[in-house]
N, CA, C and O atoms as CSV, one atom per row, in Angstrom:
chain,resi,resn,atom,element,x,y,z
A,1,MET,N,N,-43.976,125.856,119.134
A,1,MET,CA,C,-43.373,126.167,118.021
A,1,MET,C,C,-44.376,127.003,116.920
A,1,MET,O,O,-43.778,127.492,115.962
A,2,LYS,N,N,-45.545,127.164,116.967
A,2,LYS,CA,C,-46.401,128.524,116.710
A,2,LYS,C,C,-45.216,129.602,116.468
A,2,LYS,O,O,-44.855,129.961,115.347
A,3,ARG,N,N,-44.801,129.950,117.389
A,3,ARG,CA,C,-43.875,131.181,117.731
A,3,ARG,C,C,-43.157,131.277,116.655
A,3,ARG,O,O,-43.245,132.117,115.760
A,4,ILE,N,N,-41.928,129.763,116.836
A,4,ILE,CA,C,-41.062,130.085,115.996
A,4,ILE,C,C,-40.988,129.898,114.406
A,4,ILE,O,O,-39.987,129.957,113.691
A,5,ALA,N,N,-42.561,129.614,113.980
A,5,ALA,CA,C,-42.747,129.155,112.561
A,5,ALA,C,C,-42.915,131.077,112.307
A,5,ALA,O,O,-42.089,131.715,111.654
A,6,GLY,N,N,-44.179,131.728,113.000
A,6,GLY,CA,C,-44.652,132.802,112.656
A,6,GLY,C,C,-43.160,134.188,112.592
A,6,GLY,O,O,-43.108,135.092,111.759
A,7,VAL,N,N,-42.089,133.931,113.765
A,7,VAL,CA,C,-40.747,134.835,113.633
A,7,VAL,C,C,-40.162,134.212,112.231
A,7,VAL,O,O,-39.670,135.091,111.523
A,8,LEU,N,N,-40.104,132.833,111.650
A,8,LEU,CA,C,-39.224,132.514,110.677
A,8,LEU,C,C,-40.039,132.918,109.400
A,8,LEU,O,O,-39.461,133.241,108.362
A,9,LEU,N,N,-41.099,132.895,109.489
A,9,LEU,CA,C,-41.923,133.587,108.103
A,9,LEU,C,C,-41.595,135.269,107.940
A,9,LEU,O,O,-41.415,135.910,106.905
A,10,SER,N,N,-41.589,135.682,109.221
A,10,SER,CA,C,-41.921,136.821,108.884
A,10,SER,C,C,-40.321,137.509,108.717
A,10,SER,O,O,-40.207,138.531,108.040
A,11,VAL,N,N,-39.003,136.837,109.428
A,11,VAL,CA,C,-37.802,137.486,108.928
A,11,VAL,C,C,-37.609,137.108,107.141
A,11,VAL,O,O,-36.761,137.665,106.444
A,12,LEU,N,N,-38.689,135.945,106.573
A,12,LEU,CA,C,-38.686,135.434,105.348
A,12,LEU,C,C,-39.510,136.497,104.659
A,12,LEU,O,O,-39.281,136.699,103.466
A,13,VAL,N,N,-40.343,137.123,105.210
A,13,VAL,CA,C,-41.165,138.448,104.373
A,13,VAL,C,C,-39.769,139.587,104.614
A,13,VAL,O,O,-38.864,139.502,103.784
A,14,VAL,N,N,-39.660,140.403,105.507
A,14,VAL,CA,C,-38.779,141.224,105.604
A,14,VAL,C,C,-37.388,141.203,104.785
A,14,VAL,O,O,-36.671,142.173,104.541
A,15,TYR,N,N,-37.190,139.882,104.429
A,15,TYR,CA,C,-35.696,139.554,103.398
A,15,TYR,C,C,-36.650,139.577,101.964
A,15,TYR,O,O,-35.753,139.811,101.154
A,16,VAL,N,N,-37.190,139.536,101.613
A,16,VAL,CA,C,-38.301,139.344,100.181
A,16,VAL,C,C,-38.236,140.586,99.932
A,16,VAL,O,O,-37.785,140.990,98.860
A,17,ILE,N,N,-38.718,141.472,100.970
A,17,ILE,CA,C,-38.943,142.858,100.600
A,17,ILE,C,C,-37.758,143.763,100.656
A,17,ILE,O,O,-37.469,144.572,99.775
A,18,TYR,N,N,-37.152,143.579,101.668
A,18,TYR,CA,C,-35.620,144.298,101.236
A,18,TYR,C,C,-34.474,144.117,100.007
A,18,TYR,O,O,-33.620,144.901,99.592
A,19,TYR,N,N,-34.841,142.697,99.594
A,19,TYR,CA,C,-33.962,141.950,98.342
A,19,TYR,C,C,-34.772,142.922,97.260
A,19,TYR,O,O,-34.046,143.381,96.378
A,20,ASP,N,N,-36.230,143.313,97.204
A,20,ASP,CA,C,-36.936,143.717,95.885
A,20,ASP,C,C,-36.554,144.547,96.119
A,20,ASP,O,O,-35.582,144.629,95.368
A,21,LEU,N,N,-36.592,145.698,96.914
A,21,LEU,CA,C,-36.971,147.373,96.997
A,21,LEU,C,C,-34.835,147.388,96.481
A,21,LEU,O,O,-34.606,147.857,95.367
A,22,ASN,N,N,-34.018,147.069,97.022
A,22,ASN,CA,C,-32.798,147.059,96.501
A,22,ASN,C,C,-32.203,146.455,94.891
A,22,ASN,O,O,-31.557,146.950,93.968
A,23,HIS,N,N,-32.880,145.019,95.198
A,23,HIS,CA,C,-32.042,144.669,93.602
A,23,HIS,C,C,-33.178,144.756,92.717
A,23,HIS,O,O,-33.018,145.366,91.660
A,24,GLY,N,N,-34.042,144.360,92.918
A,24,GLY,CA,C,-35.360,143.928,92.092
A,24,GLY,C,C,-35.545,142.636,91.399
A,24,GLY,O,O,-34.584,141.918,91.121
A,25,THR,N,N,-36.506,142.396,91.176
A,25,THR,CA,C,-36.904,140.920,90.774
A,25,THR,C,C,-36.694,140.635,89.151
A,25,THR,O,O,-36.204,139.612,88.674
A,26,LEU,N,N,-37.270,141.988,88.293
A,26,LEU,CA,C,-37.364,141.633,87.143
A,26,LEU,C,C,-36.238,142.450,86.694
A,26,LEU,O,O,-35.702,143.426,87.218
A,27,PRO,N,N,-35.908,141.574,85.160
A,27,PRO,CA,C,-34.577,142.680,84.988
A,27,PRO,C,C,-34.952,143.634,83.885
A,27,PRO,O,O,-35.888,143.621,83.086
A,28,ALA,N,N,-33.841,144.556,84.095
A,28,ALA,CA,C,-33.863,146.044,83.441
A,28,ALA,C,C,-33.373,146.059,82.270
A,28,ALA,O,O,-32.212,145.863,81.912
A,29,GLY,N,N,-34.724,146.413,81.398
A,29,GLY,CA,C,-34.291,146.852,79.823
A,29,GLY,C,C,-33.609,147.854,79.707
A,29,GLY,O,O,-33.539,148.785,80.509
A,30,GLU,N,N,-32.908,147.701,78.431
A,30,GLU,CA,C,-31.995,148.985,77.860
A,30,GLU,C,C,-33.525,149.750,77.457
A,30,GLU,O,O,-34.629,149.275,77.190
A,31,GLU,N,N,-32.887,151.499,77.577
A,31,GLU,CA,C,-33.435,152.191,77.046
A,31,GLU,C,C,-33.827,152.179,75.128
A,31,GLU,O,O,-32.908,152.123,74.311
A,32,GLN,N,N,-35.069,152.232,74.772
A,32,GLN,CA,C,-34.877,151.925,73.161
A,32,GLN,C,C,-34.359,153.161,72.414
A,32,GLN,O,O,-34.544,154.167,73.099
A,33,VAL,N,N,-34.126,153.263,71.949
A,33,VAL,CA,C,-33.957,154.872,70.765
A,33,VAL,C,C,-34.666,154.774,69.743
A,33,VAL,O,O,-34.423,153.696,69.200
A,34,LEU,N,N,-35.395,155.330,69.223
A,34,LEU,CA,C,-36.336,155.207,68.277
A,34,LEU,C,C,-36.148,157.059,67.790
A,34,LEU,O,O,-36.134,158.093,68.457
A,35,GLU,N,N,-35.990,156.678,65.867
A,35,GLU,CA,C,-35.410,157.765,65.091
A,35,GLU,C,C,-36.822,157.778,64.478
A,35,GLU,O,O,-37.535,156.777,64.548
A,36,ALA,N,N,-37.265,159.030,63.815
A,36,ALA,CA,C,-38.170,159.173,63.152
A,36,ALA,C,C,-37.857,160.273,61.996
A,36,ALA,O,O,-37.212,161.260,62.351
A,37,SER,N,N,-38.262,160.175,60.659
A,37,SER,CA,C,-38.007,161.030,59.702
A,37,SER,C,C,-38.924,161.921,59.777
A,37,SER,O,O,-40.102,161.576,59.864
A,38,THR,N,N,-38.421,163.706,59.750
A,38,THR,CA,C,-38.863,164.956,60.202
A,38,THR,C,C,-39.694,164.520,58.434
A,38,THR,O,O,-40.907,164.729,58.452
A,39,GLN,N,N,-39.378,164.209,57.645
A,39,GLN,CA,C,-39.960,164.417,56.364
A,39,GLN,C,C,-41.301,164.089,56.276
A,39,GLN,O,O,-41.804,163.410,57.171
A,40,PRO,N,N,-42.157,164.582,55.044
A,40,PRO,CA,C,-43.563,163.965,55.441
A,40,PRO,C,C,-43.263,162.723,54.453
A,40,PRO,O,O,-42.171,162.630,53.894
A,41,ALA,N,N,-44.267,161.795,54.272
A,41,ALA,CA,C,-44.438,160.652,53.430
A,41,ALA,C,C,-44.675,160.894,52.243
A,41,ALA,O,O,-44.120,160.182,51.407
A,42,GLU,N,N,-45.556,161.956,51.808
A,42,GLU,CA,C,-45.520,161.918,50.575
A,42,GLU,C,C,-44.412,162.174,49.639
A,42,GLU,O,O,-44.192,161.876,48.465
A,43,THR,N,N,-44.021,162.585,50.217
A,43,THR,CA,C,-42.542,164.175,49.626
A,43,THR,C,C,-41.387,162.522,49.713
A,43,THR,O,O,-40.739,162.394,48.674
A,44,ALA,N,N,-41.132,161.407,50.753
A,44,ALA,CA,C,-40.104,160.705,51.029
A,44,ALA,C,C,-40.051,159.261,49.963
A,44,ALA,O,O,-39.111,158.521,49.672
A,45,GLY,N,N,-41.885,159.254,49.447
A,45,GLY,CA,C,-41.482,157.880,48.224
A,45,GLY,C,C,-41.723,157.062,49.354
A,45,GLY,O,O,-40.639,156.623,49.739
A,46,VAL,N,N,-42.668,156.655,50.066
A,46,VAL,CA,C,-42.766,155.439,51.125
A,46,VAL,C,C,-42.185,154.358,50.287
A,46,VAL,O,O,-42.771,154.126,49.229
A,47,PRO,N,N,-40.910,153.510,50.645
A,47,PRO,CA,C,-40.648,152.318,49.800
A,47,PRO,C,C,-41.742,151.052,50.265
A,47,PRO,O,O,-42.607,151.410,51.065
A,48,TYR,N,N,-41.763,149.929,49.926
A,48,TYR,CA,C,-42.944,148.726,50.224
A,48,TYR,C,C,-42.342,147.749,49.883
A,48,TYR,O,O,-41.263,147.577,49.316
A,49,PHE,N,N,-43.526,146.751,50.473
A,49,PHE,CA,C,-43.301,145.472,50.380
A,49,PHE,C,C,-44.933,145.324,49.887
A,49,PHE,O,O,-45.873,146.102,50.055
A,50,GLU,N,N,-44.873,144.095,49.257
A,50,GLU,CA,C,-46.542,143.403,48.994
A,50,GLU,C,C,-46.459,141.822,50.096
A,50,GLU,O,O,-45.565,141.103,50.541
A,51,LYS,N,N,-47.249,141.852,50.127
A,51,LYS,CA,C,-47.493,140.448,51.098
A,51,LYS,C,C,-49.134,139.867,51.238
A,51,LYS,O,O,-50.147,140.535,51.446
A,52,LYS,N,N,-49.030,138.724,51.090
A,52,LYS,CA,C,-50.281,138.204,51.041
A,52,LYS,C,C,-50.820,138.219,52.324
A,52,LYS,O,O,-49.920,138.006,53.137
A,53,VAL,N,N,-52.042,138.401,52.923
A,53,VAL,CA,C,-52.387,137.959,54.397
A,53,VAL,C,C,-52.716,136.850,55.009
A,53,VAL,O,O,-53.594,136.241,54.399
A,54,ASN,N,N,-52.442,136.459,55.755
A,54,ASN,CA,C,-52.810,135.375,56.540
A,54,ASN,C,C,-53.803,135.560,57.246
A,54,ASN,O,O,-54.044,136.744,57.479
A,55,PRO,N,N,-54.805,134.460,57.889
A,55,PRO,CA,C,-55.885,134.593,59.080
A,55,PRO,C,C,-54.770,135.373,60.034
A,55,PRO,O,O,-53.545,135.278,59.962
A,56,GLY,N,N,-55.616,136.225,61.011
A,56,GLY,CA,C,-54.970,136.981,62.283
A,56,GLY,C,C,-54.217,137.729,62.255
A,56,GLY,O,O,-53.954,138.266,63.331
A,57,GLU,N,N,-53.403,138.207,60.921
A,57,GLU,CA,C,-52.387,139.141,61.065
A,57,GLU,C,C,-53.167,140.779,60.764
A,57,GLU,O,O,-54.291,140.961,60.296
A,58,THR,N,N,-52.485,141.496,61.060
A,58,THR,CA,C,-52.707,143.041,61.363
A,58,THR,C,C,-51.996,143.704,60.398
A,58,THR,O,O,-51.443,142.949,59.598
A,59,VAL,N,N,-51.851,144.772,60.235
A,59,VAL,CA,C,-51.001,145.737,59.531
A,59,VAL,C,C,-50.002,145.925,59.731
A,59,VAL,O,O,-49.121,146.071,58.883
A,60,LEU,N,N,-49.825,145.993,61.440
A,60,LEU,CA,C,-48.838,146.539,62.737
A,60,LEU,C,C,-47.796,144.867,62.462
A,60,LEU,O,O,-46.618,144.718,62.136
A,61,SER,N,N,-48.786,143.950,62.744
A,61,SER,CA,C,-47.856,142.658,62.958
A,61,SER,C,C,-47.233,142.441,61.601
A,61,SER,O,O,-46.263,141.683,61.631
A,62,ILE,N,N,-47.462,142.782,60.769
A,62,ILE,CA,C,-47.053,142.403,59.381
A,62,ILE,C,C,-45.241,143.340,59.369
A,62,ILE,O,O,-44.140,142.831,59.159
A,63,VAL,N,N,-45.553,144.651,59.648
A,63,VAL,CA,C,-44.220,145.478,59.720
A,63,VAL,C,C,-43.870,144.923,60.768
A,63,VAL,O,O,-42.649,144.820,60.644
A,64,GLU,N,N,-44.227,144.392,61.961
A,64,GLU,CA,C,-43.212,144.756,62.781
A,64,GLU,C,C,-42.469,143.025,62.517
A,64,GLU,O,O,-41.451,142.734,63.145
A,65,ILE,N,N,-42.899,142.340,61.866
A,65,ILE,CA,C,-42.240,140.952,61.349
A,65,ILE,C,C,-41.351,140.847,60.826
A,65,ILE,O,O,-40.372,140.114,60.964
A,66,ASN,N,N,-41.846,142.225,59.587
A,66,ASN,CA,C,-40.596,142.169,58.352
A,66,ASN,C,C,-39.771,143.039,58.477
A,66,ASN,O,O,-39.217,143.460,57.462
A,67,LEU,N,N,-39.411,143.616,59.871
A,67,LEU,CA,C,-38.361,144.794,61.075
A,67,LEU,C,C,-37.376,143.764,61.715
A,67,LEU,O,O,-36.228,143.939,62.125
A,68,ASP,N,N,-38.363,142.327,61.678
A,68,ASP,CA,C,-38.215,141.608,63.218
A,68,ASP,C,C,-37.456,142.642,64.413
A,68,ASP,O,O,-36.277,142.720,64.760
A,69,GLY,N,N,-38.524,143.286,64.805
A,69,GLY,CA,C,-38.059,144.105,65.747
A,69,GLY,C,C,-39.031,145.130,65.917
A,69,GLY,O,O,-40.041,144.838,65.277
A,70,PRO,N,N,-39.170,146.541,66.703
A,70,PRO,CA,C,-39.708,147.213,67.188
A,70,PRO,C,C,-40.378,148.038,65.774
A,70,PRO,O,O,-39.942,147.501,64.755
A,71,ILE,N,N,-41.409,149.307,65.443
A,71,ILE,CA,C,-41.533,149.935,64.549
A,71,ILE,C,C,-41.000,150.952,64.807
A,71,ILE,O,O,-41.211,151.397,65.935
A,72,PRO,N,N,-40.174,151.665,63.957
A,72,PRO,CA,C,-39.284,152.719,64.336
A,72,PRO,C,C,-39.903,154.106,64.175
A,72,PRO,O,O,-39.246,155.121,64.410
A,73,VAL,N,N,-41.487,154.145,63.674
A,73,VAL,CA,C,-42.582,154.804,63.546
A,73,VAL,C,C,-43.129,155.306,64.205
A,73,VAL,O,O,-42.377,155.627,65.125
A,74,SER,N,N,-44.451,155.767,64.439
A,74,SER,CA,C,-45.598,156.203,65.094
A,74,SER,C,C,-46.626,155.307,64.717
A,74,SER,O,O,-46.489,155.199,63.498
A,75,MET,N,N,-47.710,154.503,65.125
A,75,MET,CA,C,-48.882,153.660,64.597
A,75,MET,C,C,-49.598,154.730,63.513
A,75,MET,O,O,-50.163,154.336,62.493
A,76,ASP,N,N,-49.538,155.480,63.715
A,76,ASP,CA,C,-50.497,156.791,62.658
A,76,ASP,C,C,-49.933,156.957,61.674
A,76,ASP,O,O,-50.614,156.961,60.648
A,77,GLU,N,N,-48.415,157.169,61.562
A,77,GLU,CA,C,-47.447,157.540,60.234
A,77,GLU,C,C,-47.557,155.717,59.758
A,77,GLU,O,O,-47.836,155.268,58.646
A,78,VAL,N,N,-47.390,155.324,60.407
A,78,VAL,CA,C,-47.406,153.593,59.522
A,78,VAL,C,C,-49.254,153.198,58.838
A,78,VAL,O,O,-49.461,152.642,57.760
A,79,ILE,N,N,-50.133,153.577,59.620
A,79,ILE,CA,C,-51.593,153.421,59.127
A,79,ILE,C,C,-51.748,154.744,57.728
A,79,ILE,O,O,-52.266,154.668,56.614
A,80,THR,N,N,-51.085,155.802,58.392
A,80,THR,CA,C,-51.722,156.514,57.361
A,80,THR,C,C,-50.860,155.879,55.367
A,80,THR,O,O,-51.378,155.758,54.257
A,81,ASN,N,N,-49.415,155.658,55.894
A,81,ASN,CA,C,-48.758,155.115,54.899
A,81,ASN,C,C,-49.405,153.876,54.350
A,81,ASN,O,O,-49.658,153.813,53.147
A,82,PHE,N,N,-49.669,152.947,55.116
A,82,PHE,CA,C,-50.369,151.802,54.722
A,82,PHE,C,C,-51.713,152.331,54.174
A,82,PHE,O,O,-52.430,151.516,53.593
A,83,SER,N,N,-52.101,153.519,54.287
A,83,SER,CA,C,-53.951,153.603,52.823
A,83,SER,C,C,-53.069,154.278,51.757
A,83,SER,O,O,-53.431,154.086,50.596
A,84,GLU,N,N,-52.012,155.008,51.945
A,84,GLU,CA,C,-51.739,156.151,51.289
A,84,GLU,C,C,-51.588,154.822,49.739
A,84,GLU,O,O,-52.229,154.977,48.700
A,85,LEU,N,N,-50.569,153.564,49.994
A,85,LEU,CA,C,-50.156,152.827,49.349
A,85,LEU,C,C,-51.288,151.635,48.638
A,85,LEU,O,O,-51.043,151.076,47.569
A,86,ASN,N,N,-52.488,151.392,49.416
A,86,ASN,CA,C,-53.431,150.605,49.190
A,86,ASN,C,C,-54.810,151.550,48.453
A,86,ASN,O,O,-55.918,151.022,48.361
A,87,ASN,N,N,-54.637,152.528,48.119
A,87,ASN,CA,C,-55.521,153.554,47.295
A,87,ASN,C,C,-56.919,153.999,48.423
A,87,ASN,O,O,-58.092,154.200,48.109
A,88,GLY,N,N,-56.228,154.057,49.899
A,88,GLY,CA,C,-57.011,154.382,50.571
A,88,GLY,C,C,-57.872,153.112,51.517
A,88,GLY,O,O,-59.038,153.387,51.799
A,89,ILE,N,N,-57.446,152.054,51.894
A,89,ILE,CA,C,-58.099,151.262,52.682
A,89,ILE,C,C,-57.253,151.473,53.713
A,89,ILE,O,O,-56.058,151.767,53.714
A,90,LYS,N,N,-58.347,151.207,54.966
A,90,LYS,CA,C,-58.212,151.389,56.142
A,90,LYS,C,C,-57.822,149.551,56.619
A,90,LYS,O,O,-58.343,148.499,56.248
A,91,PRO,N,N,-56.747,149.828,57.529
A,91,PRO,CA,C,-56.008,148.489,57.996
A,91,PRO,C,C,-56.993,147.465,58.579
A,91,PRO,O,O,-57.040,146.239,58.476
A,92,GLU,N,N,-57.834,148.433,59.283
A,92,GLU,CA,C,-58.876,147.397,59.708
A,92,GLU,C,C,-59.648,146.685,58.527
A,92,GLU,O,O,-60.330,145.671,58.679
A,93,GLN,N,N,-59.476,147.260,57.488
A,93,GLN,CA,C,-60.388,146.683,56.389
A,93,GLN,C,C,-59.714,145.484,55.554
A,93,GLN,O,O,-60.279,144.851,54.663
A,94,ILE,N,N,-58.254,145.270,56.061
A,94,ILE,CA,C,-57.967,144.136,55.199
A,94,ILE,C,C,-58.129,142.927,55.598
A,94,ILE,O,O,-58.228,142.469,56.737
A,95,GLN,N,N,-58.160,142.175,54.042
A,95,GLN,CA,C,-59.013,140.741,54.244
A,95,GLN,C,C,-57.879,139.885,54.231
A,95,GLN,O,O,-56.733,140.236,53.952
A,96,ALA,N,N,-58.358,138.427,54.636
A,96,ALA,CA,C,-56.949,137.192,54.682
A,96,ALA,C,C,-57.235,136.769,52.849
A,96,ALA,O,O,-58.072,137.041,51.988
A,97,GLY,N,N,-56.073,136.026,52.954
A,97,GLY,CA,C,-55.945,135.561,51.198
A,97,GLY,C,C,-56.020,136.707,49.888
A,97,GLY,O,O,-56.095,136.414,48.695
A,98,GLN,N,N,-55.970,138.366,50.601
A,98,GLN,CA,C,-55.565,139.048,48.936
A,98,GLN,C,C,-54.726,139.731,49.644
A,98,GLN,O,O,-54.795,139.751,50.873
A,99,THR,N,N,-53.618,140.527,48.807
A,99,THR,CA,C,-52.072,140.797,49.224
A,99,THR,C,C,-52.168,142.387,48.754
A,99,THR,O,O,-52.707,142.816,47.733
A,100,TYR,N,N,-51.543,143.078,49.713
A,100,TYR,CA,C,-51.628,144.745,49.977
A,100,TYR,C,C,-50.189,144.923,49.907
A,100,TYR,O,O,-49.251,144.133,50.015
A,101,LYS,N,N,-50.256,146.029,49.721
A,101,LYS,CA,C,-48.779,146.779,49.756
A,101,LYS,C,C,-49.045,147.380,51.019
A,101,LYS,O,O,-50.077,147.919,51.420
A,102,PHE,N,N,-47.122,147.068,52.009
A,102,PHE,CA,C,-47.250,147.321,53.306
A,102,PHE,C,C,-45.668,148.674,53.488
A,102,PHE,O,O,-44.606,148.636,52.868
A,103,PRO,N,N,-45.987,149.410,54.244
A,103,PRO,CA,C,-44.645,150.327,54.537
A,103,PRO,C,C,-43.736,149.638,54.441
A,103,PRO,O,O,-44.189,148.494,54.465
A,104,LYS,N,N,-42.297,149.595,54.306
A,104,LYS,CA,C,-40.961,149.049,54.867
A,104,LYS,C,C,-40.206,150.178,55.275
A,104,LYS,O,O,-39.984,151.197,54.621
A,105,TYR,N,N,-39.859,149.913,56.343
A,105,TYR,CA,C,-38.924,150.734,57.501
A,105,TYR,C,C,-37.589,150.517,57.417
A,105,TYR,O,O,-37.332,149.463,56.835
A,106,LYS,N,N,-36.592,151.167,57.810
A,106,LYS,CA,C,-35.307,151.094,57.975
A,106,LYS,C,C,-35.030,149.665,59.356
A,106,LYS,O,O,-33.891,149.371,59.720
């Protein structure tokens, strides 16, 4: 009886490995295409929106929520634009309950 259980378990393991290698078990996501502007932010006149920060929110999370998806520019550019719009305030220095200007991307 143990021998039959061992054989069945071995067959199951071999089948699972075969299926995983040939078909995969995770859904394949589509490749995301990101577009970046070649204009510097200073000359582009970055559009913005104002929002009161709630506890637990970060600059990146607020910008992502506004876009309803991933941010189309680099994180460094978001940080630079946020600091320029808010007189040099760093993203780490935002406080809950305060209103700040956040860069708005298309």
